[in-house]
Steps between C-alpha positions, in 0.01 A plus 500: 500500500817632656506838669791701370630757745826657606820522303519270198827571319582397146767234468767512234557200278862387515655343191812290456778563248309307232192722542291237679312574822711423806226338707725442801584872517133588446406273789758658731364845413138401570602338828699812598214740414253302710754456779554876511129560552346539155128426516515333157707499183428586139687307231503536123417869494713765334765486775500123451548523123157344445462658158812314381412155632350228287169373637648178634788688667243726662305199629816339637604823674159535663512134606843547655383809689189322628707201609747715693227720650334181620191683623702739719402793276284543190656493155376729225567403137576794270370481145629752246380412152373669187176306470207367696562157348856480637397643838234227527753235396744606771224529758391146423859375526520617863136438598583196713822635655342659808555860394304765687438713192611585150658844454406592144581795277231641275520385141761718334546550131623793295151639549284516810198269499176668603363487853246228418779284356705551818209389715449198276871409524478469879156337489630234259814444706300456820250268336759285325739463795280517810775706669495823700658783302698810582524750217862597442450857381843574362494511117516870401302481175221291653496660841157452658328798659362482854147497358576203273680311777197541725267395219701182440503417871126561516416290193755222552488387866812286459701821451585575861749784474753705311877524505529866404846542349494799270651744749219755463405583858200708390345200324576280801334756730198513266472120508528488880241776540250312283544151652202403710 
């Protein structure tokens, strides 16, 4: 397991004129972030256009980031999908790429799955990928409450933290107050 501490910024995903990932530019960005003191980098999240990438593009981006990081700083792979099945698929694609953790949004549909289904989503993802997981709590219509986040972390030991991105400081304060 990799300890994740400090500042871990999200990386953008640069594209060329044809709409393909510019891996050379991505590599320069990762190298620059680490060189400037970032304690790790997150790729493939919302800032990195992860929701628009095909699964194989996502894998290749994570591989490029891991190659450039070269063990100097941990790499976190962002997974933003609409289903547990696709989240598992992407997690498996990067399982052997030396990522420190998967940063995963809750399942998000036009309706909000129940709390038990949310717990099962993360339990399945952890079991099927064998990876550490950070919950990326950003999707407004499936925003997870502090109580549910703590329940998931309690019931699914592979869930090691939360990237709280909804901008609600009261909910962040509630989460911090309840963390043991």
